[in-house]
C-alpha positions in Angstrom: -70.5 -54.3 81.3 -69.4 -56.1 78.1 -69.8 -54.4 74.6 -73.3 -56.2 74.5 -75.1 -59.0 76.3 -77.3 -60.0 73.3 -76.5 -60.4 69.7 -78.5 -63.7 69.7 -79.2 -64.8 73.0 -76.1 -63.6 74.8 -73.8 -66.0 73.2 -71.5 -63.3 71.9 -70.9 -61.8 75.5 -67.4 -62.3 76.7 -68.3 -64.2 79.7 -70.2 -66.9 77.6 -67.1 -67.4 75.5 -64.9 -67.6 78.6 -67.4 -69.9 80.6 -67.4 -73.6 80.3 -71.2 -74.5 79.9 -73.4 -77.2 78.8 -75.2 -74.8 76.4 -71.9 -74.2 74.5 -71.2 -76.1 71.2 -67.5 -76.8 71.1 -65.6 -76.5 67.8 -64.0 -79.4 66.4 -60.0 -79.3 66.1 -60.2 -78.9 62.5 -62.4 -75.7 62.5 -61.2 -73.2 60.0 -59.4 -70.3 61.9 -60.4 -68.0 59.2 -63.9 -68.0 60.8 -62.9 -66.7 64.1 -65.1 -63.8 65.2 -63.5 -63.3 68.7 -60.3 -64.3 70.1 -59.6 -64.0 73.9 -56.3 -64.6 75.6 -56.0 -64.4 79.5 -52.6 -65.0 81.3 -52.2 -64.1 85.0 -53.0 -64.7 88.5 -54.5 -62.8 91.3 -51.9 -60.1 91.4 -51.6 -59.2 87.6 -53.4 -60.1 84.5 -52.8 -59.7 80.7 -55.7 -59.6 78.4 -56.0 -59.6 74.6 -59.2 -59.5 72.7 -59.4 -59.5 68.9 -63.0 -58.6 68.1 -63.7 -58.8 64.5 -67.5 -58.3 65.3 -66.8 -54.8 66.3 -63.7 -54.3 64.4 -61.7 -53.5 67.7 -58.7 -55.0 69.2 -58.3 -54.5 73.0 -55.2 -55.1 75.4 -54.6 -54.7 79.0 -51.8 -55.6 81.3 -52.5 -54.5 84.9 -53.0 -55.3 88.5 -56.1 -57.6 89.0 -57.5 -61.1 88.0 -57.3 -61.3 84.1 -60.7 -63.0 83.9 -62.3 -60.0 85.7 -60.5 -57.6 83.4 -61.8 -59.4 80.3 -65.3 -59.0 81.3 -65.3 -55.3 81.1 -64.7 -54.1 77.5 -63.4 -51.9 76.3 -60.1 -52.5 78.0 -57.5 -49.9 78.7 -56.1 -49.9 75.3 -58.7 -50.2 72.4 -57.8 -49.8 68.7 -59.4 -50.2 65.4 -59.0 -53.7 64.1 -56.9 -54.0 60.9 -56.5 -57.2 58.7 -52.9 -57.5 59.8 -54.0 -58.3 63.4 -56.1 -61.3 62.1 -53.3 -62.6 59.8 -50.7 -62.4 62.7 -53.3 -64.2 64.8 -53.8 -67.0 62.4 -50.1 -67.4 61.9 -49.4 -67.6 65.7 -52.2 -70.2 66.1 -51.0 -72.5 63.3 -47.3 -72.2 64.5 -48.0 -72.8 68.2 -50.1 -75.9 67.3 -53.0 -74.8 69.6 -55.4 -77.1 67.9 -53.6 -79.9 69.4 -53.2 -78.7 72.8 -55.1 -80.5 75.8 -58.5 -78.5 76.4 -57.4 -78.3 80.3 -53.9 -78.3 81.7 -54.0 -78.8 85.5 -51.1 -78.3 87.7 -50.2 -78.4 91.2 -52.1 -75.7 93.1 -51.5 -73.8 96.0 -54.6 -73.8 98.5 -53.4 -70.4 100.0 -53.7 -68.6 96.7 -57.3 -67.9 95.2 -57.7 -69.9 91.8 -54.6 -71.8 92.4 -52.1 -69.1 91.8 -51.8 -68.8 88.0 -54.2 -69.3 85.1 -54.3 -68.9 81.5 -56.9 -69.3 78.9 -57.5 -69.0 75.1 -61.2 -68.9 73.9 -62.3 -68.4 70.4 -65.7 -68.0 69.1 -66.3 -69.0 65.5 -69.0 -67.6 63.0 -71.1 -70.8 63.2 -71.4 -70.0 67.0 -69.0 -72.8 68.2 -66.2 -72.2 70.8 -63.0 -73.7 71.1 -61.2 -73.1 74.7 -57.8 -74.2 76.0 -56.7 -73.3 79.6 -54.6 -74.2 82.5 -54.0 -73.4 86.1 -51.7 -74.2 88.8 -48.8 -72.5 90.9 -45.7 -71.6 89.4 -43.8 -72.3 92.7 -44.8 -75.4 94.7 -43.7 -76.3 98.3 -42.9 -79.9 98.7 -41.2 -81.9 101.6 -38.1 -81.7 99.5 -38.3 -77.8 99.3 -39.4 -75.3 96.7 -39.8 -76.8 93.1 -41.0 -75.0 89.8 -44.2 -76.5 88.3 -45.1 -75.9 84.6 -47.2 -78.8 84.0 -50.2 -76.6 83.5 -48.8 -75.1 80.4 -48.6 -76.6 77.0 -45.0 -77.3 75.6 -42.9 -74.4 76.4 -41.8 -73.6 72.7 -45.4 -73.7 71.5 -46.5 -71.5 74.5 -43.8 -69.0 73.7 -45.0 -68.6 70.2 -48.6 -67.6 71.2 -47.4 -65.4 74.1 -44.6 -63.5 72.1 -47.6 -62.9 69.6 -49.8 -61.4 72.4 -47.1 -59.3 73.8 -46.0 -57.9 70.3 -49.7 -57.1 69.3 -50.3 -55.7 72.6 -47.5 -53.2 72.3 -49.0 -52.2 68.8 -52.5 -51.8 70.1 -51.1 -49.4 72.9 -49.2 -47.5 70.2 -52.3 -47.4 67.9 -54.6 -46.4 71.0 -52.4 -43.5 71.7 -52.2 -42.4 68.0 -56.0 -42.7 67.6 -56.6 -40.7 70.8 -53.9 -37.9 70.5 -55.1 -34.6 70.7 
């Protein structure tokens, strides 16, 4: 179960934010990032998933890095490590989004897929819900290693430009470690 199903018709449920549906209203690329209500980052594959949720609606931040598909992990808040939201979390998020150029990323990056791997091998997604109910999503999927007649090649065409991607993933890992530390401090006996 997520934190709630219905705030106004279920649109605040993480499953709704992550899904691609006709009933969603997509945010324009010039949307004001200061109006983000929920930010969700998923990165992984079938074996391991990383999930970061910044939830201003409930004043919480969540982080998990464990075995299992990331999309399944994100649908079961609270995650392994949950801490109280602080403004610095949001400030760092806005800075990372702007520096990474996420607004200009393609909506969907599609790379080579490995038919033997469920879901194509690897996938990532960024989904944001804004205060006006609009949603912005960026995602990609494919296989890191692709078998070709010439041999094994590395495929990265399902990611945005590497320097921009690194800015966002460094932010996620750094904030994730902070959330773990805060979670441990908040739950110390």
